[in-house]
Structure formats: structure tokens, C-alpha cells
N, C-alpha and C positions, 0 to 999 in steps of 0.2 A: 806447402798449405797455408806454413803462415802462424803455425801451433809453436807458442812458447810455454806451454803451461799446460798440465794437469789439473785440477781441483776435482777435490775427494770429499763426499758427503761425509758425516760423522764417524768417525773409522775406529772411536774409544770403545772399549768395550761395553756392550748395553744390557738390559734385561727388557721385557715386555712388560707392559703397565696391569693390573691387576683387572682391571676392568678390559682389556683385548685378550687376556686369557679365557677369562669366564666366558666370554661369548665366542670363545673357538676360535678367534685371533691374535694376532701376533704385532710385534712394531716391528716394521723390514727398515724405518730410514736412519735407524738410529739416533734419534732423539732425546733417547733419557737413558744417558750415561751413569754405571756404575763407576767405573774406573778410568781415568784422565790418563793414567798409565800403561797400558796395554790397549794394540789393537783388536779390534772385536773376534774372537773366536772362532766363531762359526761363518766369518768371511777366511778362515785361511784353511791348506788342505793340509798341515802339519798337528792341527787340533788346539787343545788347549793349555801343555804344558811348557810353553816357554816358544815354541817352531811355530808361534803367528808374529813373534817379536822377529824374529830371524827372516822369516820371509817378508815382512814390511820394512824392514830396514833393507835386503835386499832389495826390492821394488823401488824405494827412493833412489836406491842408490845407482841404480841399471837407469831409472828416469832422469838424474844429473847428469850420469856419462852421456845420456843420448840429448844432452842439453836442452832438457826442459823442467822447468821449476814446479815445484808440487805444493800448490795451494790446499791447507786442510779448512774444511767447514764445521769450527767448533763453536757451538753455544751453551758456554758454563752452564748456565742458569736451565739450563734442558736438565737437571740430573735426575735419576732414580728416585731420590728421595725427597722431591719436589718439594709442599708445604711443610710449613710446623710438626704439620698430622698426619706426615708420610713416615714412611718405614725409615727406620735408622738402619743403613746397609752400610755405607762408606765413610762420607768424611762432614755430615753432619757434626757443626759445631757453630757457636755463634760469630765464631771470628772468619769464618767463609762465606758468612751469609748477612746480611744488613738487616739487623732489627730497629723495632720501633724503639723511638725516645721513650712512650708511653708505656710499651712493654714489652722487653727484652728478650720476651717468650717467644713475641708475634715477629714475621721476617716481611719484609718489607715487599712488594711487588708491584716491581716497574718495568716488567716484561711478561705478561700472564702467562709464566710458568711457576709460578707460586712462589718462586723467589727471588731477587737479586744477589748474586755474589759481590760479594764485599771488594771490588777493586780497588780502593783505597788501603788496602793494610796490605803492605808489602811482601808479608810469607803470602799472602793468596797472587801476587801479585807472580812472585817465583813459583807460586805451583803451576801456574798457568804458563809462563815462561820453559821451566823442566819439562811437562806434559807434550811441547812440541817442540821439542827437540828427540832428531830419531838417532843418534849417538855414531 
């Protein structure tokens, strides 16, 4: 068939937005990341105590062994914390979000997600690279 790669929609651990939960709905796309260093526990048959990490690594190794590249769809601006008035859950810090010059407490929003990750910062680039490694 000529298939050489598998692309996965967001796989990192995420939570549903409050407005969805209030309406009896949930986020099933995964674009509301809580932590970029663990696969979403809900996708795992092993639960949320580390088994999801072992399962994900095994899957990636099996895909690579079969000659398939693995492409991760990740949008770092789609975080569960959103804009500056959103909840503080994980990585809220001025070093990870671009802030306006006029008011350092306001986030720049060039993405429509409520924030823009500050990928000009070496520690943010390191975080992004580290979160994509499967080990």
C-alpha cells in the first residue's frame, strides 16, 4: 500500500474544558493538554500509574520495527491553562508563555488558543524536544 508513517492526533495527557463538562460533554480530540510528558491515561489499557507510558513506548517501538515512522500532532498552545485568567494546573509561567510588552501579566495570543508558547526561550525549546522523545 505504500504506507510509511502513522500520524497520531494529540496523545499527551489532557483534561476536558469546564464549559464542556458543565454541558455533559467531554473533549475527545485531546487538544487541551495538561502534561506533555505522559501519554493520555484514557487511551491506555494499563491505567494511569505509568502503564500508559510503557504501552506507548512499546507501540512506537513496534511501529518502528515494522518500518513505519511515527508522527505526533502536537499543538503546544492548546494547553489546559489557556489564557492568563485560566486555571493554574501545570506549567503556567511567564517563561513558557509570551507576554505583552505593555503588561507582562497578559499573554500574547497569536494562535486563537488564549496564549502563544514562547519558543524563543531555550528552556521552552528543550521542553518541547523532551516531550517528543519516546525513550
